[in-house]
C-alpha positions in Angstrom: -110.3 -163.6 -69.7 -110.2 -163.2 -66.0 -113.3 -163.1 -64.3 -113.4 -159.7 -62.1 -113.2 -159.8 -58.4 -112.4 -163.5 -57.4 -111.8 -164.0 -53.6 -109.8 -166.6 -52.0 -112.7 -167.0 -49.5 -114.9 -168.5 -52.3 -115.9 -172.0 -52.9 -116.1 -172.0 -56.5 -118.3 -175.0 -57.4 -120.9 -173.7 -59.9 -118.8 -170.6 -60.8 -115.5 -172.6 -61.4 -115.4 -171.4 -65.1 -116.7 -167.9 -64.8 -114.8 -165.8 -67.3 -113.6 -168.8 -69.3 -115.3 -169.0 -72.9 -113.9 -172.3 -73.7 -116.3 -173.8 -71.1 -119.3 -173.0 -73.5 -117.9 -175.5 -75.9 -119.4 -179.1 -75.6 -116.0 -180.6 -76.2 -114.4 -178.6 -73.5 -117.1 -179.3 -71.0 -117.0 -183.1 -71.6 -113.2 -183.1 -71.4 -113.6 -181.4 -68.0 -116.0 -184.1 -66.9 -119.1 -182.8 -67.9 -122.1 -185.0 -68.6 -120.7 -187.9 -66.6 -123.2 -187.2 -63.9 -126.0 -187.6 -66.4 -124.6 -190.9 -67.6 -124.6 -191.9 -63.9 -128.1 -190.7 -63.3 -129.3 -192.6 -66.2 -128.0 -195.7 -64.8 -130.1 -195.3 -61.7 -133.8 -195.3 -61.0 -135.5 -192.0 -60.9 -136.5 -192.3 -57.2 -132.7 -193.2 -56.6 -131.7 -189.8 -58.0 -134.2 -188.0 -55.9 -133.0 -189.5 -52.8 -129.4 -188.4 -53.5 -130.8 -184.8 -54.0 -132.8 -185.2 -50.8 -129.8 -186.3 -48.9 -127.8 -183.3 -50.1 -130.4 -181.0 -48.4 -130.3 -178.7 -51.4 -132.9 -175.9 -51.2 -134.4 -173.9 -54.1 -132.1 -171.0 -55.0 -134.8 -168.8 -56.6 -136.0 -167.4 -53.3 -138.2 -169.7 -51.5 -135.7 -172.3 -50.2 -138.0 -175.2 -50.4 -136.0 -178.6 -50.4 -135.5 -179.5 -54.0 -135.6 -183.3 -53.5 -138.9 -183.1 -51.6 -140.3 -181.0 -54.5 -139.4 -183.5 -57.1 -140.9 -186.2 -55.0 -144.4 -184.5 -55.4 -144.5 -185.5 -59.0 -146.6 -188.4 -60.1 -144.7 -191.7 -60.8 -146.8 -192.9 -63.8 -144.7 -192.1 -67.0 -147.7 -192.6 -69.3 -148.8 -188.9 -68.9 -146.7 -186.1 -70.1 -144.6 -184.6 -67.5 -142.5 -181.4 -67.8 -139.4 -179.7 -65.9 -139.4 -176.1 -66.2 -136.2 -174.2 -65.6 -137.0 -170.5 -64.5 -134.2 -168.4 -66.0 -136.3 -165.3 -66.1 -134.2 -163.6 -63.4 -135.5 -160.2 -63.2 -135.5 -159.4 -59.4 -133.6 -156.0 -58.9 -130.3 -156.8 -57.6 -130.0 -160.3 -59.0 -127.6 -161.2 -61.7 -126.3 -164.7 -61.0 -128.4 -167.0 -63.2 -127.3 -164.9 -66.4 -123.7 -165.5 -65.6 -124.3 -169.3 -65.2 -126.0 -169.6 -68.4 -123.3 -167.2 -70.2 -120.1 -169.0 -68.9 -121.3 -172.7 -68.2 -124.5 -173.5 -70.3 -124.0 -177.2 -70.4 -123.8 -177.3 -66.6 -127.4 -176.2 -66.5 -128.5 -178.5 -69.4 -126.9 -181.5 -67.7 -128.8 -180.4 -64.4 -131.9 -180.2 -66.3 -131.6 -183.5 -68.0 -131.0 -185.3 -64.6 -133.9 -183.5 -63.2 -136.2 -184.6 -66.0 -135.1 -188.2 -65.5 -135.7 -188.0 -61.7 -139.3 -186.6 -62.2 -140.0 -188.6 -65.1 -140.3 -185.7 -67.5 -140.1 -186.1 -71.1 -139.6 -182.3 -72.1 -137.6 -179.4 -70.6 -138.4 -175.9 -71.0 -135.8 -173.3 -70.1 -137.7 -170.0 -69.8 -135.1 -167.5 -70.3 -135.6 -163.7 -69.8 -135.8 -162.1 -73.2 -133.4 -159.3 -72.4 -130.7 -161.8 -71.9 -129.5 -161.6 -75.6 -126.2 -163.0 -75.1 -127.1 -165.7 -72.6 -130.0 -166.8 -74.8 -127.7 -167.3 -77.8 -125.0 -169.0 -75.8 -127.6 -171.4 -74.3 -129.5 -172.0 -77.6 -126.1 -173.1 -79.2 -125.3 -175.3 -76.3 -128.6 -177.0 -76.7 -128.1 -177.6 -80.4 -124.6 -179.1 -79.7 -126.0 -181.3 -77.0 -128.6 -182.6 -79.5 -125.7 -183.3 -82.0 -123.7 -185.3 -79.4 -126.9 -187.5 -78.2 -127.2 -186.0 -74.8 -130.7 -184.6 -75.9 -133.4 -186.2 -77.9 -134.4 -189.8 -78.4 -132.6 -192.6 -76.6 -130.0 -190.3 -75.0 -126.9 -192.1 -74.4 -128.3 -195.3 -75.5 -130.4 -195.3 -72.2 -133.9 -195.9 -73.6 -134.9 -192.4 -72.4 -136.2 -189.6 -74.6 -135.8 -186.1 -73.3 -136.4 -183.1 -75.3 -135.1 -179.4 -74.4 -136.7 -176.2 -75.7 -135.1 -172.7 -74.9 -138.1 -170.2 -74.7 -137.4 -166.4 -74.7 -139.8 -164.3 -72.4 -140.9 -161.0 -73.3 -139.8 -158.7 -70.6 -142.4 -159.0 -67.7 -141.4 -159.3 -64.2 -144.4 -161.3 -63.3 -143.2 -164.2 -65.7 -140.6 -165.0 -63.2 -143.4 -166.1 -60.9 -143.9 -169.7 -61.5 -147.4 -169.9 -62.5 -147.2 -166.7 -64.5 -144.2 -168.3 -66.2 -146.4 -171.1 -67.1 -149.1 -168.9 -68.5 -146.6 -167.1 -70.6 -145.0 -170.4 -71.8 -148.5 -171.4 -73.0 -148.9 -168.2 -75.0 -151.2 -166.6 -72.6 -151.0 -163.3 -70.7 -148.4 -163.3 -67.9 -150.7 -163.6 -64.7 -150.3 -165.7 -61.8 -152.6 -168.8 -61.3 -154.5 -169.7 -58.1 -153.3 -172.5 -56.2 -154.3 -175.3 -55.7 -154.1 -177.0 -58.1 -150.3 -177.0 -57.6 -148.1 -177.3 -60.7 -146.9 -180.9 -59.6 -150.7 -181.9 -60.2 -151.7 -179.4 -63.0 -148.9 -177.4 -64.5 -147.7 -176.3 -67.9 -150.2 -177.3 -70.6 -152.3 -178.9 -68.0 -149.8 -181.7 -67.1 -147.7 -182.3 -64.0 -144.7 -179.8 -64.0 -141.8 -179.0 -61.7 -140.3 -175.6 -61.8 -136.6 -175.2 -60.6 -134.2 -172.1 -60.7 -131.2 -172.1 -62.8 -128.6 -172.1 -59.9 -130.7 -175.1 -58.4 -130.3 -177.1 -61.5 -126.7 -176.2 -62.0 -125.9 -177.8 -58.5 -127.6 -181.1 -59.6 -124.7 -182.6 -61.6 -122.1 -182.1 -58.7 -124.5 -183.5 -56.3 -125.2 -186.7 -58.3 -121.6 -187.1 -59.2 -120.3 -186.7 -55.7 -123.1 -187.6 -53.3 -125.3 -185.9 -50.9 -123.0 -186.0 -48.0 -120.1 -184.4 -50.2 -122.4 -181.4 -50.8 -123.0 -181.0 -47.0 -119.3 -180.1 -46.2 -120.2 -176.6 -47.0 -123.0 -174.5 -45.4 -125.1 -175.4 -42.3 -127.1 -178.3 -41.2 -130.5 -176.7 -42.4 -128.9 -174.8 -45.2 -126.3 -176.9 -46.9 -124.0 -176.2 -49.7 -122.7 -173.1 -51.5 -124.7 -170.0 -52.7 -123.9 -167.4 -55.3 -124.3 -164.0 -53.7 -124.8 -161.1 -56.0 -123.5 -158.0 -54.4 -124.2 -154.5 -55.6 -124.2 -150.9 -54.3 -121.6 -149.0 -52.3 -118.8 -151.6 -52.1 -115.4 -151.5 -53.6 -115.8 -154.8 -55.3 -119.2 -155.7 -56.4 -120.0 -158.9 -58.2 -120.8 -162.5 -57.8 -119.3 -164.6 -55.1 -119.8 -168.3 -54.4 -119.7 -168.8 -50.8 -120.9 -171.4 -48.1 -124.4 -170.7 -46.7 -123.9 -169.2 -43.2 -121.3 -166.9 -44.2 -121.2 -163.8 -42.1 -122.7 -160.7 -44.1 -120.3 -158.3 -42.6 -117.2 -160.4 -43.9 -118.7 -160.5 -47.2 -119.0 -156.8 -47.3 -115.6 -156.0 -45.6 -113.4 -158.9 -46.6 -114.7 -160.4 -49.9 -116.0 -157.2 -51.4 -112.9 -155.0 -50.1 -114.9 -152.9 -47.8 -117.2 -149.8 -48.3 -116.7 -147.4 -51.2 -115.0 -144.1 -50.5 -114.5 -145.1 -46.9 -118.1 -144.3 -45.9 -120.0 -145.9 -43.1 -122.4 -148.8 -43.6 -126.1 -147.7 -43.3 -128.4 -150.4 -44.5 -128.3 -154.0 -46.4 -131.0 -155.6 -48.5 -129.7 -159.2 -48.3 -132.0 -161.0 -50.7 -133.1 -158.7 -53.4 -135.5 -155.7 -53.4 -138.5 -157.7 -52.1 -137.1 -158.5 -48.8 -137.0 -156.2 -45.6 -134.0 -153.8 -45.1 -131.7 -154.3 -42.2 -129.6 -151.6 -40.4 -125.9 -151.6 -40.0 -126.1 -153.1 -36.5 -128.2 -156.1 -37.7 -126.0 -156.6 -40.8 -123.1 -157.2 -38.3 -125.1 -160.0 -36.7 -126.4 -161.5 -39.8 -125.4 -164.9 -41.2 -126.2 -165.5 -44.8 -128.5 -168.7 -44.7 -132.1 -169.0 -44.7 -132.3 -169.1 -40.8 -129.8 -166.5 -40.1 -131.6 -163.8 -42.1 -134.7 -164.5 -40.5 -133.0 -164.1 -37.1 -132.3 -160.5 -38.0 -135.8 -159.8 -39.4 -135.1 -160.2 -43.2 -134.9 -163.0 -45.7 -132.1 -164.6 -47.9 -134.4 -164.5 -51.0 -132.2 -165.0 -54.1 -129.1 -163.8 -52.1 -128.9 -160.4 -53.9 -127.0 -158.2 -51.5 -127.5 -154.5 -52.0 -125.2 -152.5 -49.8 -126.0 -148.9 -49.0 -123.6 -146.4 -47.2 -124.3 -143.3 -45.0 -125.1 -141.0 -48.2 -128.0 -143.1 -49.1 -131.3 -141.4 -49.3 -133.5 -144.4 -47.9 -136.8 -142.8 -48.9 -135.7 -142.2 -52.5 -134.4 -145.7 -52.8 -137.5 -147.3 -51.4 -139.7 -145.2 -53.5 -137.5 -146.3 -56.7 -138.2 -150.1 -55.7 -142.0 -149.3 -55.3 -142.0 -147.7 -58.7 -140.6 -150.7 -60.2 -143.3 -153.1 -58.5 -146.1 -150.6 -59.5 -144.9 -150.8 -63.1 -144.6 -154.5 -63.2 -147.9 -155.4 -61.5 -149.9 -157.4 -63.9 -153.1 -155.8 -62.4 -155.0 -159.0 -61.7 -155.3 -158.6 -58.0 -156.9 -155.2 -56.5 -154.5 -155.0 -53.4 -151.6 -155.1 -55.8 -152.9 -153.1 -58.8 -154.1 -150.2 -56.6 -151.8 -150.6 -53.5 -148.6 -150.5 -55.4 -149.6 -147.3 -57.3 -150.9 -145.5 -54.1 -147.8 -146.5 -52.2 -145.6 -145.1 -55.0 -147.7 -141.9 -55.0 -147.5 -141.3 -51.1 -143.8 -142.0 -51.1 -143.1 -139.4 -53.9 -145.1 -137.0 -52.1 -143.1 -137.4 -48.8 -139.9 -137.5 -51.0 -140.8 -134.1 -52.4 -141.5 -132.6 -48.8 -145.2 -132.5 -49.2 -146.2 -135.4 -47.0 -147.7 -135.7 -43.4 -147.0 -137.8 -40.5 -150.3 -139.3 -41.1 -148.9 -140.5 -44.3 -146.7 -143.0 -42.4 -149.5 -144.5 -40.7 -151.3 -144.8 -44.1 -148.4 -146.5 -45.6 -148.1 -149.2 -42.8 -151.7 -149.9 -42.8 -152.1 -150.0 -46.6 -149.1 -152.3 -47.1 -150.2 -154.6 -44.2 -153.3 -155.0 -46.2 -151.4 -155.8 -49.3 -149.6 -158.8 -47.6 -151.1 -162.4 -48.1 -154.2 -160.9 -49.9 -153.0 -161.6 -53.6 -152.5 -164.5 -55.8 -148.8 -164.1 -55.9 -146.5 -162.3 -53.5 -145.7 -159.3 -55.8 -147.5 -156.9 -53.5 -145.9 -158.5 -50.5 -142.6 -157.5 -52.2 -143.7 -153.7 -52.0 -144.8 -154.2 -48.2 -141.3 -155.6 -47.2 -139.0 -152.5 -48.1 -141.7 -150.0 -47.2 -142.5 -151.4 -43.7 -139.0 -152.1 -42.9 -137.6 -148.7 -43.9 -140.3 -146.9 -41.9 -139.6 -148.9 -38.8 -135.6 -148.5 -39.0 -135.4 -145.1 -40.7 -138.5 -143.3 -39.5 -136.4 -140.3 -38.9 -135.6 -139.8 -42.4 -139.2 -139.9 -43.3 -140.1 -137.4 -40.6 -137.1 -135.2 -41.7 -138.6 -134.7 -45.0 -142.2 -134.3 -43.8 -141.2 -131.7 -41.2 -138.5 -129.7 -43.1 -139.0 -130.7 -46.7 -135.4 -131.6 -47.0 -133.8 -134.8 -48.0 -131.6 -136.6 -45.6 -128.5 -137.8 -47.3 -127.2 -137.3 -51.0 -129.4 -137.8 -54.0 
């Protein structure tokens, strides 16, 4: 089957075989060059693999953008203790739908990346923590792991290298907080999904009390390509500080929403107008959330100046996050959409930290009151003050994720809030 909406502007590195069910089979994957990077990596020392990844400049694709090779280098070098590599496949950020596609169409690419990463950090076991709602992806991935075991790519003495690496696919149970790395470790251990205080950091005390490294699906899928071709090869795309390609999940009011793999630094307005075919129904662009619902909104003027890399997004007052581009046109009711985002975070708060447990609920209540035409101008000051007190005051950043869209929307679309307050009428369509 043809994968919908492919653009000639793309650099399809990780997404080459999207839409091709044959790629799920290990025979096809090996025939197309799969697991050759693993074989190369096993012939190298762990530190040498880490240096290749460092030289590529690959940054974590889960949202934080921390250099992957540097993260790997934090792991202890003694192999006597148990080490773990944890793959975060709990993708549940609103607007994000890239990792599930990587697992659906090219599961062995992820498995190979996990095995190389495990070798590099001297881990004996890989856990792939997959979101429970990804029924198809879980099945495809579990079958791929079984096939890799049968062919000797996983298990004892893999590829006659003397290295033993086990892989377990663990299904999550539907909690957003388990996508946070320490909440994921708690869930993996059978505990309540709640974040842990850091320090200690996972590289010192991680899953089951042992040194652990957590990487995103997309990050690990890039590893085989980098190891096979070299760090400098990977740097031919992207920018100096943000090298490589990135999967952008585009949703909202565009003609061709979907996943697009583009070089980092790609202009946001070209993504919307060229790659995605422009705005739906010919409406004007109003706002964009470039990195998933937890980052600040930008208006149309800022969107036209935005370059889609970690630094370019900061330059216009937002963040790249997990590159989930939510596009909103002139008919969008900003207040309603922000309230819906806040409702999500209020529902998904684990309740451990007071500013998050109470703040998310109060924020949602105030926004709903404004949306219903019963708010006051003082409510806007209350929202700004309250959400500011929610930033940096909790164990994880869930409450920060509420503050970002609320504060940015009030700053950039204050007139819409005031219109509802003063006239009790909604600006734009429902």
